[in-house]
NUDOKOL-487805 format. One line per 8 residues: their letters; for each residue x, y, z of C-alpha. Coordinates in nm, 4 decimals, m for minus. Last residue first. Example, Ala and Ser with C-alpha at 12.3 -4.5 7.8 and 13.67 -1.06 7.14 Angstrom:
# residues 2
SA	1.3670:m0.1060:0.7140 ~ 1.2300:m0.4500:0.7800
END
This chain:
# residues 100
TASSSSSD	0.3836:1.8081:m0.5027 ~ 0.4191:1.6780:m0.1335 ~ 0.2682:1.9775:0.0341 ~ m0.0797:1.8792:m0.0695 ~ m0.1011:1.5897:0.1711 ~ 0.0348:1.8098:0.4712 ~ m0.2372:2.0640:0.4038 ~ m0.5501:1.8679:0.5133
ESNPEESI	m0.8147:2.1192:0.4359 ~ m0.9536:1.9059:0.1400 ~ m1.0432:1.6548:0.3986 ~ m0.9706:1.2750:0.2167 ~ m1.2899:1.1275:0.0842 ~ m1.4333:0.8855:0.3339 ~ m1.3452:0.5453:0.4691 ~ m1.0541:0.6857:0.6703
PGLVEPEE	m1.1515:0.6120:1.0325 ~ m1.0574:0.2600:1.0467 ~ m1.1200:0.0173:0.7683 ~ m1.3202:m0.2102:0.9999 ~ m1.5335:m0.4844:0.8038 ~ m1.2428:m0.5927:0.5765 ~ m1.4296:m0.6427:0.2537 ~ m1.5400:m1.0061:0.2216
EGLRQALK	m1.3013:m1.2224:0.0453 ~ m1.2622:m1.3158:m0.3243 ~ m0.8989:m1.2999:m0.3175 ~ m0.8710:m0.9834:m0.5599 ~ m1.1746:m0.8172:m0.3943 ~ m1.0260:m0.8377:m0.0322 ~ m0.7007:m0.7145:m0.1691 ~ m0.8560:m0.4321:m0.3180
RRVEVACG	m0.9986:m0.3514:0.0064 ~ m0.7172:m0.4068:0.2067 ~ m0.5247:m0.1845:m0.0300 ~ m0.7333:0.0936:m0.0142 ~ m0.7378:0.1023:0.3293 ~ m0.3609:0.0885:0.3473 ~ m0.3529:0.3962:0.1174 ~ m0.6024:0.5790:0.3262
HWAHGSVL	m0.3821:0.5288:0.6214 ~ m0.0914:0.7016:0.4362 ~ m0.3182:0.9868:0.3346 ~ m0.4469:1.0236:0.6924 ~ m0.0979:1.0009:0.8309 ~ 0.0223:1.2954:0.5687 ~ 0.3493:1.2334:0.4184 ~ 0.6935:1.4072:0.4327
ATDLAEPT	0.7312:1.5312:0.7652 ~ 0.5691:1.2196:0.8855 ~ 0.1804:1.1463:1.0056 ~ 0.1246:0.7932:1.0978 ~ 0.0507:0.8250:1.4634 ~ m0.2245:1.0825:1.3378 ~ m0.3887:0.8439:1.1294 ~ m0.4320:0.6198:1.4090
AAVVMQSY	m0.2871:0.2842:1.3633 ~ m0.4795:m0.0753:1.2885 ~ m0.4908:0.0197:0.9148 ~ m0.1189:0.0603:0.9130 ~ m0.0582:m0.2745:1.0555 ~ m0.3323:m0.4428:0.8299 ~ m0.1563:m0.2781:0.5239 ~ 0.1782:m0.4324:0.6179
RDLAQIVF	0.0624:m0.7595:0.6475 ~ m0.1354:m0.7788:0.3494 ~ 0.1112:m0.6277:0.1290 ~ 0.3573:m0.8387:0.2580 ~ 0.1408:m1.1336:0.1768 ~ 0.0791:m0.9995:m0.1744 ~ 0.4641:m0.9891:m0.1979 ~ 0.5352:m1.3242:m0.0858
AQILAGHA	0.2840:m1.4939:m0.2993 ~ 0.4250:m1.3354:m0.5985 ~ 0.7727:m1.4556:m0.5054 ~ 0.6464:m1.7918:m0.4966 ~ 0.6435:m1.7633:m0.8870 ~ 0.9788:m1.8167:m0.9320 ~ 1.2293:m1.8015:m0.6490 ~ 1.5244:m1.6478:m0.8275
SFAMLDTV	1.2802:m1.3819:m0.9175 ~ 1.2038:m1.2401:m1.2722 ~ 0.8219:m1.1618:m1.3026 ~ 0.7294:m1.0381:m0.9719 ~ 1.0548:m0.8609:m0.8791 ~ 1.0716:m0.7158:m1.2445 ~ 0.7167:m0.5849:m1.2238 ~ 0.8042:m0.4517:m0.8546
FEVNTSPL	1.1075:m0.2547:m1.0181 ~ 0.9457:m0.1106:m1.3103 ~ 0.6471:0.0112:m1.1014 ~ 0.9038:0.1573:m0.8649 ~ 1.0780:0.3363:m1.1660 ~ 1.4183:0.2946:m1.3107 ~ 1.4458:m0.0724:m1.3419 ~ 1.8256:m0.1734:m1.3288
SRKM	1.9322:m0.2923:m1.6563 ~ 1.9361:m0.6527:m1.7485 ~ 2.2951:m0.8264:m1.8032 ~ 2.3496:m1.0454:m2.0848
END
């Protein structure tokens, strides 16, 4: 029987993590991918991450959150250098609110 394709990103990731041809190894792959990509984003300036669709500050904040949660999950110390977004987003940042 053929499974239907996941309709949301959450369902896609869940399907990938649970039903990979590579078994549980895919879970380590996904976690490592999150770790490496979030490191690259945190190392960039938020301004360098700006796009027409997403605020660089918001994207950078996502990376900071991923780094923090991975450190907690893996029992590591939280990363010391989280970059310039370690506080609440600026309410004057209009580019993050225009994506609604």
